C-alpha positions as CSV (number, residue, x, y, z in Angstrom):
1,M,0.1,-0.1,0.0
2,A,1.6,3.8,-0.7
3,K,0.9,7.0,1.1
4,V,-0.3,9.7,-1.1
5,L,0.5,12.8,0.2
6,L,-2.1,15.4,-1.5
7,D,-1.5,18.7,0.2
8,H,-3.0,21.1,-1.1
9,L,-5.3,19.6,-3.3
10,G,-8.6,19.0,-1.8
11,I,-9.1,21.9,-1.1
12,V,-8.6,23.7,-3.7
13,A,-11.1,21.0,-6.0
14,G,-13.7,22.1,-3.3
15,I,-13.9,25.8,-3.9
16,I,-14.0,25.1,-7.2
17,D,-16.6,23.3,-7.1
18,E,-18.2,25.7,-4.8
19,I,-17.6,28.9,-7.3
20,G,-18.4,26.5,-9.9
21,I,-15.4,27.3,-12.5
22,E,-16.0,24.2,-14.0
23,R,-19.8,24.2,-14.7
24,L,-18.7,28.1,-15.8
25,V,-16.4,27.3,-18.8
26,N,-18.6,24.0,-19.0
27,E,-21.1,26.5,-20.6
28,L,-19.1,29.2,-22.0
29,L,-17.5,26.6,-24.2
30,G,-20.0,23.8,-24.5
31,E,-19.6,20.0,-24.2
32,Q,-19.5,17.6,-27.7
33,K,-20.7,13.8,-27.1
34,T,-17.3,12.6,-28.4
35,E,-15.5,14.5,-25.5
36,K,-13.9,12.4,-22.7
37,V,-12.9,15.3,-20.3
38,T,-14.6,18.1,-20.8
39,A,-12.7,21.2,-21.1
40,G,-14.2,22.6,-17.6
41,Q,-12.7,19.3,-16.3
42,A,-9.9,20.4,-17.6
43,V,-9.0,23.5,-16.7
44,K,-9.6,22.4,-12.8
45,A,-7.2,19.9,-13.4
46,M,-4.1,22.8,-14.2
47,I,-5.7,24.8,-11.6
């Protein structure tokens, strides 16, 4: 079993969800049915 240290990542992800950044990006750019990852998810991962 490996131990993984996430530091602040959980806090940042929670704030992104609370503010609604992922939803806003998806609304502005739209979503395609062929996408495996939405633009909002990609932005959240980069932050």
